[in-house]
Short mmCIF file of the C-alpha atoms (twelve columns), coordinates in Angstrom:
data_MODEL
# 
_entry.id   MODEL 
# 
loop_
_atom_site.group_PDB 
_atom_site.id 
_atom_site.type_symbol 
_atom_site.label_atom_id 
_atom_site.label_alt_id 
_atom_site.label_comp_id 
_atom_site.label_asym_id 
_atom_site.label_seq_id 
_atom_site.Cartn_x 
_atom_site.Cartn_y 
_atom_site.Cartn_z 
_atom_site.pdbx_PDB_model_num 
ATOM 1   C CA . MET A 1   153.405 99.005  -39.796 1 
ATOM 2   C CA . ILE A 2   154.102 96.497  -42.639 1 
ATOM 3   C CA . GLU A 3   152.103 93.109  -41.902 1 
ATOM 4   C CA . GLY A 4   149.211 91.127  -43.647 1 
ATOM 5   C CA . GLU A 5   148.284 92.108  -47.266 1 
ATOM 6   C CA . LEU A 6   151.009 94.937  -47.172 1 
ATOM 7   C CA . LYS A 7   153.801 92.547  -46.292 1 
ATOM 8   C CA . LYS A 8   152.682 90.234  -49.221 1 
ATOM 9   C CA . GLU A 9   152.642 92.784  -51.768 1 
ATOM 10  C CA . ILE A 10  156.103 94.034  -50.543 1 
ATOM 11  C CA . LYS A 11  157.392 90.412  -50.864 1 
ATOM 12  C CA . LYS A 12  155.994 90.052  -54.270 1 
ATOM 13  C CA . ILE A 13  157.371 93.448  -55.620 1 
ATOM 14  C CA . ILE A 14  160.971 92.038  -54.307 1 
ATOM 15  C CA . LYS A 15  160.702 88.214  -55.582 1 
ATOM 16  C CA . ASN A 16  159.407 89.612  -59.102 1 
ATOM 17  C CA . ALA A 17  162.587 92.252  -59.577 1 
ATOM 18  C CA . ILE A 18  164.711 89.298  -58.415 1 
ATOM 19  C CA . VAL A 19  163.255 86.003  -60.235 1 
ATOM 20  C CA . LYS A 20  163.196 88.294  -63.313 1 
ATOM 21  C CA . LYS A 21  167.017 89.155  -63.007 1 
ATOM 22  C CA . LEU A 22  167.791 85.447  -62.372 1 
ATOM 23  C CA . ASN A 23  166.338 84.382  -65.216 1 
ATOM 24  C CA . GLU A 24  167.413 86.849  -67.615 1 
ATOM 25  C CA . TYR A 25  170.957 87.204  -66.233 1 
ATOM 26  C CA . LYS A 26  173.481 85.682  -68.822 1 
ATOM 27  C CA . LEU A 27  177.270 85.898  -69.242 1 
ATOM 28  C CA . ILE A 28  177.698 88.015  -71.997 1 
ATOM 29  C CA . GLY A 29  181.287 89.748  -73.038 1 
ATOM 30  C CA . ASP A 30  182.585 88.333  -69.345 1 
ATOM 31  C CA . ILE A 31  186.004 87.975  -70.397 1 
ATOM 32  C CA . LYS A 32  188.458 89.850  -68.504 1 
ATOM 33  C CA . PRO A 33  192.077 88.699  -69.022 1 
ATOM 34  C CA . PHE A 34  194.039 91.025  -67.199 1 
ATOM 35  C CA . HIS A 35  191.518 90.489  -64.003 1 
ATOM 36  C CA . GLU A 36  191.783 86.734  -64.500 1 
ATOM 37  C CA . LYS A 37  195.694 87.327  -63.613 1 
ATOM 38  C CA . LEU A 38  195.192 88.769  -60.355 1 
ATOM 39  C CA . PHE A 39  191.775 86.586  -59.169 1 
ATOM 40  C CA . SER A 40  189.771 83.739  -60.015 1 
ATOM 41  C CA . LYS A 41  187.443 83.798  -62.705 1 
ATOM 42  C CA . LYS A 42  184.847 82.299  -59.980 1 
ATOM 43  C CA . LYS A 43  185.242 85.557  -57.578 1 
ATOM 44  C CA . ILE A 44  184.947 87.559  -60.585 1 
ATOM 45  C CA . ARG A 45  181.984 85.867  -61.941 1 
ATOM 46  C CA . GLU A 46  180.166 85.885  -58.535 1 
ATOM 47  C CA . ALA A 47  181.057 89.974  -58.070 1 
ATOM 48  C CA . SER A 48  179.550 90.532  -61.778 1 
ATOM 49  C CA . PHE A 49  176.314 88.567  -60.684 1 
ATOM 50  C CA . PHE A 50  176.211 90.362  -57.354 1 
ATOM 51  C CA . HIS A 51  176.751 93.811  -58.888 1 
ATOM 52  C CA . SER A 52  174.321 92.984  -61.384 1 
ATOM 53  C CA . CYS A 53  171.683 91.964  -58.770 1 
ATOM 54  C CA . SER A 54  172.392 95.001  -56.345 1 
ATOM 55  C CA . THR A 55  171.661 96.978  -59.343 1 
ATOM 56  C CA . THR A 56  168.227 95.459  -59.657 1 
ATOM 57  C CA . ILE A 57  167.687 96.590  -55.768 1 
ATOM 58  C CA . GLY A 58  167.741 100.085 -57.177 1 
ATOM 59  C CA . VAL A 59  165.739 103.002 -57.242 1 
ATOM 60  C CA . THR A 60  162.771 101.609 -59.069 1 
ATOM 61  C CA . LEU A 61  162.282 98.769  -56.850 1 
ATOM 62  C CA . PHE A 62  162.442 101.202 -53.886 1 
ATOM 63  C CA . GLN A 63  159.882 103.605 -55.637 1 
ATOM 64  C CA . ASN A 64  157.351 100.740 -55.851 1 
ATOM 65  C CA . ILE A 65  157.731 99.749  -52.180 1 
ATOM 66  C CA . ALA A 66  157.814 103.369 -51.152 1 
ATOM 67  C CA . TYR A 67  154.225 103.400 -53.010 1 
ATOM 68  C CA . SER A 68  152.719 100.523 -51.671 1 
ATOM 69  C CA . ILE A 69  153.670 101.318 -47.811 1 
ATOM 70  C CA . ALA A 70  152.612 105.309 -48.304 1 
ATOM 71  C CA . ARG A 71  149.392 103.633 -49.933 1 
ATOM 72  C CA . ASN A 72  148.856 101.481 -46.882 1 
ATOM 73  C CA . SER A 73  149.551 104.323 -44.233 1 
ATOM 74  C CA . LYS A 74  146.929 106.238 -42.053 1 
ATOM 75  C CA . ASN A 75  149.174 109.036 -42.617 1 
ATOM 76  C CA . PHE A 76  147.729 109.959 -46.128 1 
ATOM 77  C CA . LYS A 77  144.538 110.425 -47.747 1 
ATOM 78  C CA . ARG A 78  145.995 110.552 -51.371 1 
ATOM 79  C CA . VAL A 79  149.162 108.891 -52.574 1 
ATOM 80  C CA . GLU A 80  150.012 108.677 -56.444 1 
ATOM 81  C CA . LYS A 81  153.609 107.706 -58.137 1 
ATOM 82  C CA . GLN A 82  155.051 109.170 -60.978 1 
ATOM 83  C CA . PHE A 83  152.689 111.897 -60.850 1 
ATOM 84  C CA . ARG A 84  152.604 114.781 -63.011 1 
ATOM 85  C CA . VAL A 85  152.658 118.392 -61.870 1 
ATOM 86  C CA . GLU A 86  151.439 121.088 -64.281 1 
ATOM 87  C CA . GLY A 87  151.538 125.034 -63.806 1 
ATOM 88  C CA . ASN A 88  152.847 127.970 -65.066 1 
ATOM 89  C CA . PHE A 89  156.624 128.319 -65.361 1 
ATOM 90  C CA . SER A 90  157.872 131.835 -65.576 1 
ATOM 91  C CA . ASN A 91  161.554 132.825 -66.905 1 
ATOM 92  C CA . GLN A 92  162.283 134.402 -63.642 1 
ATOM 93  C CA . ALA A 93  161.462 131.408 -61.926 1 
ATOM 94  C CA . LYS A 94  163.674 129.296 -63.800 1 
ATOM 95  C CA . SER A 95  166.569 131.914 -63.661 1 
ATOM 96  C CA . LEU A 96  166.268 131.930 -60.239 1 
ATOM 97  C CA . ILE A 97  166.278 128.024 -59.825 1 
ATOM 98  C CA . GLU A 98  169.619 128.002 -61.903 1 
ATOM 99  C CA . ASP A 99  171.132 130.744 -59.468 1 
ATOM 100 C CA . ILE A 100 170.264 128.926 -56.488 1 
ATOM 101 C CA . ILE A 101 172.092 125.760 -57.813 1 
ATOM 102 C CA . PHE A 102 175.038 127.470 -58.662 1 
ATOM 103 C CA . ASP A 103 175.604 129.285 -55.664 1 
ATOM 104 C CA . LEU A 104 174.726 125.960 -53.473 1 
ATOM 105 C CA . GLY A 105 177.623 123.965 -55.724 1 
ATOM 106 C CA . ARG A 106 180.141 126.585 -55.360 1 
ATOM 107 C CA . LYS A 107 183.312 125.654 -53.431 1 
ATOM 108 C CA . LYS A 108 183.361 125.799 -49.956 1 
ATOM 109 C CA . ASP A 109 185.626 128.515 -49.370 1 
ATOM 110 C CA . ASP A 110 183.560 130.923 -51.739 1 
ATOM 111 C CA . PRO A 111 182.093 133.671 -49.940 1 
ATOM 112 C CA . GLN A 112 178.799 133.698 -52.342 1 
ATOM 113 C CA . LYS A 113 178.362 129.813 -51.485 1 
ATOM 114 C CA . ARG A 114 174.806 129.318 -50.226 1 
ATOM 115 C CA . THR A 115 173.864 126.569 -47.868 1 
ATOM 116 C CA . PRO A 116 170.592 124.503 -48.172 1 
ATOM 117 C CA . ASN A 117 167.679 126.069 -46.612 1 
ATOM 118 C CA . ILE A 118 164.414 124.921 -48.309 1 
ATOM 119 C CA . LYS A 119 162.455 127.276 -46.577 1 
ATOM 120 C CA . GLU A 120 164.347 130.377 -47.680 1 
ATOM 121 C CA . GLU A 121 164.020 128.994 -51.078 1 
ATOM 122 C CA . ILE A 122 160.635 128.278 -51.190 1 
ATOM 123 C CA . LYS A 123 160.248 131.975 -50.475 1 
ATOM 124 C CA . GLU A 124 162.455 132.950 -52.953 1 
ATOM 125 C CA . ILE A 125 160.699 130.899 -55.580 1 
ATOM 126 C CA . LEU A 126 157.035 131.786 -54.795 1 
ATOM 127 C CA . SER A 127 158.409 135.763 -55.137 1 
ATOM 128 C CA . VAL A 128 158.536 135.288 -58.871 1 
ATOM 129 C CA . SER A 129 156.197 132.125 -59.447 1 
ATOM 130 C CA . GLY A 130 152.725 132.040 -60.765 1 
ATOM 131 C CA . ARG A 131 153.189 133.651 -64.405 1 
ATOM 132 C CA . GLY A 132 154.721 132.364 -67.515 1 
ATOM 133 C CA . GLU A 133 154.051 129.135 -70.061 1 
ATOM 134 C CA . LYS A 134 152.392 125.956 -69.205 1 
ATOM 135 C CA . SER A 135 155.197 123.405 -68.065 1 
ATOM 136 C CA . SER A 136 155.028 119.940 -65.991 1 
ATOM 137 C CA . GLN A 137 157.504 117.832 -63.881 1 
ATOM 138 C CA . VAL A 138 156.895 114.209 -62.905 1 
ATOM 139 C CA . ILE A 139 157.704 113.440 -59.325 1 
ATOM 140 C CA . ASP A 140 158.155 109.957 -57.883 1 
ATOM 141 C CA . LEU A 141 155.863 110.376 -55.093 1 
ATOM 142 C CA . PHE A 142 152.941 112.516 -54.317 1 
ATOM 143 C CA . LEU A 143 151.078 112.429 -51.206 1 
ATOM 144 C CA . ILE A 144 148.734 114.543 -49.448 1 
ATOM 145 C CA . ASN A 145 148.591 113.901 -45.658 1 
ATOM 146 C CA . ARG A 146 145.819 114.228 -42.924 1 
ATOM 147 C CA . LYS A 147 146.434 117.868 -42.914 1 
ATOM 148 C CA . ASN A 148 145.928 118.358 -46.598 1 
ATOM 149 C CA . GLU A 149 149.486 119.146 -47.061 1 
ATOM 150 C CA . GLU A 150 150.991 118.061 -50.472 1 
ATOM 151 C CA . ILE A 151 154.128 116.313 -50.277 1 
ATOM 152 C CA . TYR A 152 156.574 115.632 -53.283 1 
ATOM 153 C CA . ILE A 153 159.389 112.899 -53.084 1 
ATOM 154 C CA . GLU A 154 161.766 111.958 -55.609 1 
ATOM 155 C CA . ILE A 155 163.710 108.490 -54.791 1 
ATOM 156 C CA . LYS A 156 167.369 108.318 -55.492 1 
ATOM 157 C CA . THR A 157 170.211 106.358 -55.182 1 
ATOM 158 C CA . THR A 158 172.573 106.007 -52.306 1 
ATOM 159 C CA . LYS A 159 175.502 108.152 -53.569 1 
ATOM 160 C CA . PRO A 160 174.049 110.871 -56.158 1 
ATOM 161 C CA . ASN A 161 176.792 112.487 -58.223 1 
ATOM 162 C CA . LYS A 162 176.836 116.552 -58.974 1 
ATOM 163 C CA . GLY A 163 174.909 116.239 -61.711 1 
ATOM 164 C CA . GLU A 164 171.874 114.094 -60.101 1 
ATOM 165 C CA . SER A 165 171.948 116.359 -57.104 1 
ATOM 166 C CA . GLU A 166 171.590 119.393 -59.087 1 
ATOM 167 C CA . LYS A 167 168.631 117.841 -60.987 1 
ATOM 168 C CA . ILE A 168 167.052 116.503 -57.581 1 
ATOM 169 C CA . LYS A 169 167.188 120.391 -56.466 1 
ATOM 170 C CA . ARG A 170 166.017 121.627 -60.236 1 
ATOM 171 C CA . THR A 171 162.940 119.160 -59.734 1 
ATOM 172 C CA . LEU A 172 161.937 120.217 -56.293 1 
ATOM 173 C CA . LEU A 173 162.331 123.719 -56.608 1 
ATOM 174 C CA . LYS A 174 160.435 123.577 -60.043 1 
ATOM 175 C CA . ILE A 175 157.241 121.675 -58.572 1 
ATOM 176 C CA . VAL A 176 156.970 124.655 -56.035 1 
ATOM 177 C CA . ALA A 177 157.055 127.240 -58.939 1 
ATOM 178 C CA . LEU A 178 154.526 125.152 -60.656 1 
ATOM 179 C CA . ARG A 179 152.554 125.116 -57.693 1 
ATOM 180 C CA . ASN A 180 152.773 128.855 -56.559 1 
ATOM 181 C CA . LYS A 181 152.089 127.967 -52.965 1 
ATOM 182 C CA . PRO A 182 154.113 126.426 -50.044 1 
ATOM 183 C CA . VAL A 183 154.561 122.568 -50.447 1 
ATOM 184 C CA . ARG A 184 156.773 120.360 -48.910 1 
ATOM 185 C CA . VAL A 185 159.197 118.719 -51.426 1 
ATOM 186 C CA . LEU A 186 161.702 115.960 -50.550 1 
ATOM 187 C CA . CYS A 187 164.450 113.797 -51.748 1 
ATOM 188 C CA . GLY A 188 164.227 110.212 -50.345 1 
ATOM 189 C CA . ILE A 189 167.143 108.013 -49.952 1 
ATOM 190 C CA . ALA A 190 166.671 104.131 -49.392 1 
ATOM 191 C CA . TYR A 191 169.094 103.439 -46.621 1 
ATOM 192 C CA . ASN A 192 172.465 105.321 -45.323 1 
ATOM 193 C CA . PRO A 193 175.566 103.358 -46.773 1 
ATOM 194 C CA . TYR A 194 177.805 104.613 -43.573 1 
ATOM 195 C CA . GLU A 195 175.703 103.404 -40.928 1 
ATOM 196 C CA . PRO A 196 175.635 103.468 -38.089 1 
ATOM 197 C CA . GLU A 197 177.868 106.519 -38.791 1 
ATOM 198 C CA . GLU A 198 175.973 109.664 -40.108 1 
ATOM 199 C CA . PHE A 199 175.220 110.057 -43.746 1 
ATOM 200 C CA . SER A 200 178.824 111.721 -44.858 1 
ATOM 201 C CA . TRP A 201 178.473 111.717 -48.861 1 
ATOM 202 C CA . PRO A 202 179.518 115.344 -49.602 1 
ATOM 203 C CA . ILE A 203 178.109 115.957 -52.906 1 
ATOM 204 C CA . PRO A 204 174.412 115.952 -52.111 1 
ATOM 205 C CA . LEU A 205 174.949 117.264 -48.957 1 
ATOM 206 C CA . ASN A 206 175.857 120.953 -50.895 1 
ATOM 207 C CA . TYR A 207 172.326 120.930 -52.285 1 
ATOM 208 C CA . LEU A 208 170.006 119.379 -49.502 1 
ATOM 209 C CA . LYS A 209 169.419 119.271 -46.092 1 
ATOM 210 C CA . ILE A 210 169.320 115.924 -43.954 1 
ATOM 211 C CA . GLY A 211 165.833 116.039 -41.993 1 
ATOM 212 C CA . GLU A 212 164.476 119.170 -44.101 1 
ATOM 213 C CA . ASP A 213 164.391 118.243 -47.507 1 
ATOM 214 C CA . LEU A 214 166.535 115.168 -47.427 1 
ATOM 215 C CA . LEU A 215 165.442 112.152 -45.751 1 
ATOM 216 C CA . ILE A 216 167.691 108.916 -45.445 1 
ATOM 217 C CA . GLY A 217 166.782 105.335 -44.151 1 
ATOM 218 C CA . ARG A 218 165.019 104.961 -41.168 1 
ATOM 219 C CA . GLU A 219 163.981 108.397 -41.000 1 
ATOM 220 C CA . PHE A 220 162.165 108.125 -44.923 1 
ATOM 221 C CA . TRP A 221 160.737 104.850 -44.621 1 
ATOM 222 C CA . ASN A 222 158.999 105.873 -40.843 1 
ATOM 223 C CA . PHE A 223 157.955 109.226 -42.612 1 
ATOM 224 C CA . LEU A 224 155.933 106.844 -45.087 1 
ATOM 225 C CA . GLY A 225 154.718 104.242 -42.381 1 
ATOM 226 C CA . GLY A 226 155.103 105.175 -39.103 1 
ATOM 227 C CA . ASN A 227 157.507 104.298 -36.343 1 
ATOM 228 C CA . ARG A 228 159.532 100.950 -36.903 1 
ATOM 229 C CA . THR A 229 158.676 100.337 -40.621 1 
ATOM 230 C CA . TYR A 230 162.415 100.613 -41.393 1 
ATOM 231 C CA . GLU A 231 163.167 97.708  -39.412 1 
ATOM 232 C CA . LYS A 232 160.190 95.866  -40.490 1 
ATOM 233 C CA . LEU A 233 161.109 96.230  -44.136 1 
ATOM 234 C CA . LEU A 234 164.637 95.135  -43.548 1 
ATOM 235 C CA . SER A 235 162.820 91.963  -42.082 1 
ATOM 236 C CA . VAL A 236 160.947 91.439  -45.157 1 
ATOM 237 C CA . PHE A 237 163.946 91.602  -47.198 1 
ATOM 238 C CA . GLU A 238 165.292 89.161  -44.715 1 
ATOM 239 C CA . GLU A 239 162.663 86.514  -45.215 1 
ATOM 240 C CA . THR A 240 162.332 87.075  -48.823 1 
ATOM 241 C CA . GLY A 241 166.067 86.325  -49.011 1 
ATOM 242 C CA . LYS A 242 165.592 83.245  -47.539 1 
ATOM 243 C CA . GLU A 243 162.715 82.134  -49.444 1 
ATOM 244 C CA . LEU A 244 164.690 82.884  -52.604 1 
ATOM 245 C CA . LYS A 245 167.948 81.753  -51.199 1 
ATOM 246 C CA . GLU A 246 167.344 78.126  -53.369 1 
ATOM 247 C CA . LYS A 247 166.983 80.165  -56.550 1 
ATOM 248 C CA . ILE A 248 169.947 82.282  -55.730 1 
ATOM 249 C CA . GLU A 249 172.383 79.845  -54.921 1 
ATOM 250 C CA . ASN A 250 171.643 77.436  -58.243 1 
ATOM 251 C CA . LYS A 251 172.204 80.673  -60.336 1 
ATOM 252 C CA . PHE A 252 175.747 81.124  -58.782 1 
ATOM 253 C CA . ARG A 253 176.229 77.428  -59.529 1 
ATOM 254 C CA . GLU A 254 175.385 77.810  -62.810 1 
ATOM 255 C CA . ILE A 255 177.319 80.945  -63.454 1 
ATOM 256 C CA . ILE A 256 180.492 79.295  -62.123 1 
ATOM 257 C CA . LYS A 257 179.871 76.334  -64.191 1 
ATOM 258 C CA . THR A 258 179.588 78.000  -66.994 1 
# 
């Protein structure tokens, strides 16, 4: 749950990111002569500023919040961010990972197309791991839970493209090879842009399976912090937004007048 010092910490993370954006944002190269014939300059500038702020509320912000929530959770005995995993990485493991990714990315009507199955993929990787040259891989979040299970999480944008989805899968499977033992590997996405409908951005679903190696929105945050963490986090964002309202509106007025 998010309360007390953790709540203060998360609000500080959000405020620091937004205030920094407000202070740094400038209208540079903002002339859009064709757009301005269709839409008002005011609306264009407002949209541009909103997009810039929306980018700030992105992966890095959510990585920092996820770290704070996990570090304050009773579910985990060790929490590290930007953790470097080291081990041996064989040519066989490297080739197998690329084969798995290629087969996952095949067209739906291809009889050789694979469906995501992280348990089977881990078994395959472990059959050829444990040898090879020394290598390493950085992961966004590393956890050890109360059962001494190792958990490795990549935190990504809500709609990763094909290249990003392949990179996520490659990172997760490489970690399995480096550790040379069964570990839990996950991709976490901060929110579901299709809510209340199911997440349906098709590209990552070729490579990852929801509930297994892909956790989205409520499921992701509750995994880190326990029941109702997602709802509590939304409340913290709402409170912080109210506290920043005057600063944000002043910036909007400044941009429009320029």
